[in-house]
C-alpha positions in Angstrom: 0.1 0.0 0.2 3.0 2.3 0.9 4.1 1.8 -2.6 0.7 2.4 -4.3 0.5 5.9 -1.8 4.0 6.8 -3.2 3.0 6.1 -6.8 -0.1 8.0 -6.2 2.1 11.3 -4.9 4.6 10.6 -7.5 1.9 10.8 -10.0 0.3 13.9 -8.4 3.6 15.8 -8.1 4.3 15.0 -12.0 0.8 16.4 -13.0 1.2 19.3 -11.1 4.3 19.9 -12.4 3.2 19.3 -16.2 0.4 21.7 -15.1 2.7 24.8 -13.8 4.7 24.1 -16.8 1.8 24.4 -19.3 0.8 27.1 -17.1 4.1 29.4 -17.5 4.4 28.4 -21.3 0.8 29.9 -21.7 1.8 33.1 -19.4 5.3 33.5 -21.5 3.4 33.2 -25.0 1.1 35.3 -24.2 3.6 38.2 -23.1 6.0 37.4 -26.1 2.4 38.2 -28.1 1.9 41.1 -26.4 5.4 42.6 -27.2 5.2 41.8 -30.7 1.7 43.3 -30.6 3.1 46.4 -28.9 5.9 46.9 -31.5 3.7 46.2 -34.5 1.4 48.6 -33.1 4.3 51.3 -32.8 5.6 50.6 -36.1 2.2 51.1 -37.9 1.9 54.2 -35.6 4.8 55.6 -36.9 4.6 55.0 -40.5 0.7 56.5 -40.2 2.4 59.3 -38.5 4.9 59.8 -40.9 2.3 59.3 -43.6 0.2 62.1 -42.2 3.1 64.4 -41.7 4.0 64.1 -45.1 0.3 64.6 -46.0 0.0 67.8 -44.4 3.5 69.0 -45.5 2.5 68.7 -48.7 -0.9 70.6 -48.4 0.8 73.3 -46.3 3.3 74.0 -49.2 0.7 74.0 -52.1 -1.4 76.7 -49.8 2.1 78.8 -49.2 2.7 78.3 -52.9 -0.7 79.7 -53.7 -0.5 82.6 -51.4 2.8 83.5 -52.6 1.8 83.3 -56.4 -1.3 85.7 -55.2 0.8 88.0 -53.7 3.6 88.1 -56.3 0.8 88.7 -58.9 -0.5 91.4 -57.0 2.8 92.8 -56.6 3.6 93.1 -59.9 -0.3 94.5 -60.7 0.8 96.8 -58.5 4.1 97.5 -59.7 2.3 98.4 -63.1 0.0 100.9 -61.6 2.1 102.7 -59.9 4.5 102.9 -62.6 1.5 104.3 -64.9 0.6 106.5 -62.3 -2.9 104.7 -62.1 -3.9 104.6 -58.3 -2.2 105.6 -55.2 -0.7 103.0 -52.4 -4.0 103.4 -50.5 -6.3 102.6 -53.6 -4.1 99.8 -55.0 -4.6 97.9 -51.6 -8.3 98.3 -51.9 -7.9 95.6 -55.1 -5.4 93.4 -53.9 -6.1 92.6 -50.0 -2.9 90.3 -50.3 -0.9 93.4 -50.3 -0.5 96.0 -47.3 0.3 99.7 -47.5 3.4 99.2 -46.6 4.3 96.9 -49.1 2.9 99.3 -52.2 4.8 101.9 -50.5 8.1 100.0 -50.4 7.4 99.1 -53.9 6.7 102.8 -54.9 10.2 103.6 -53.1 11.7 100.9 -55.5 10.2 102.4 -58.3 11.3 106.0 -57.5 15.1 104.7 -56.6 15.3 103.2 -60.0 14.3 106.1 -61.9 
């Protein structure tokens, strides 16, 4: 009977050990999966952030280009108006809201210096 009890105890110990090892293995696998998920999430987030940043940069660049183009066109028209004496700086800014009075007066100074 003692042998049977010893064998039973040994069997129970082995089963508990196997169960413990399974639990530890599952716990380790879950931890590794979580780490991989975090890394994958970081990579995807970084990639998405870069893509959005590039997209926003392009949009801002286009917008600035438009603004600069409008201002340059208005400057060219203002120069022609000043050369021909059609309008005063105060009157010119009424037609070209992208220009300030100071901008037009600066253009006028450059024109008078070149004459």
